[in-house]
C-alpha positions as CSV (number, residue, x, y, z in Angstrom):
1,M,91.4,118.7,96.6
2,T,90.3,115.8,94.6
3,Y,92.2,112.5,95.1
4,H,92.0,109.3,93.2
5,F,92.9,106.1,95.0
6,S,93.5,102.6,93.6
7,I,92.1,100.0,96.0
8,P,92.8,96.6,94.3
9,D,91.5,94.4,97.2
10,M,87.8,95.6,96.8
11,S,85.6,92.8,95.6
12,C,82.0,93.4,96.7
13,G,79.4,95.9,97.9
14,H,80.5,95.5,101.5
15,C,84.0,96.6,100.5
16,V,82.5,99.7,98.9
17,K,80.5,100.5,102.0
18,A,83.5,99.9,104.3
19,V,85.8,102.3,102.2
20,T,83.0,104.9,102.0
21,S,82.4,104.7,105.8
22,A,86.1,104.9,106.6
23,I,86.5,108.1,104.7
24,A,83.3,109.6,106.2
25,E,84.6,108.9,109.7
26,V,87.7,111.1,109.1
27,D,85.9,113.7,107.0
28,P,82.1,113.8,107.2
29,K,82.1,116.5,104.5
30,A,84.1,114.5,102.0
31,E,82.4,113.7,98.7
32,T,83.3,110.1,97.9
33,A,82.6,108.0,94.8
34,V,83.8,104.4,94.9
35,D,83.8,102.3,91.7
36,L,83.9,98.6,92.3
37,T,84.5,97.8,88.6
38,T,87.7,99.8,88.4
39,K,88.5,99.3,92.1
40,T,89.0,103.0,92.6
41,A,87.8,105.8,94.9
42,T,87.5,109.4,94.0
43,V,87.5,111.7,97.1
44,E,87.0,115.4,97.3
45,S,88.2,116.5,100.7
46,A,90.0,119.3,102.5
47,L,92.1,116.6,104.3
48,P,95.5,115.6,102.9
49,A,95.7,112.4,100.8
50,E,97.8,110.7,103.5
51,A,94.9,111.0,106.1
52,L,92.4,109.6,103.6
53,G,94.7,106.8,102.6
54,K,95.3,105.8,106.2
55,A,91.6,105.7,106.8
56,I,91.1,103.3,103.9
57,E,94.0,101.2,105.1
58,T,92.6,101.1,108.7
59,A,89.4,99.7,107.2
60,G,91.5,96.8,105.8
61,Y,92.2,97.8,102.3
62,A,95.5,98.7,100.6
63,A,95.2,102.1,98.9
64,T,97.6,103.9,96.6
65,L,97.2,107.4,95.3
66,S,96.8,107.5,91.5
67,D,96.7,110.3,89.0
């Protein structure tokens, strides 16, 4: 599945790396594209969206699933 998350608290490259790493920790096979300009992450993963969102939140960022 492909999921789109809004992550409004991202503000720098470190944030992008933290979100990318958090997703990779729960699903090493996930394909993740994080866009700092739009403050979004697109994730292709076999895991449910809730697991990915929780990983992002554990890294310290609020994440909401968007369309």
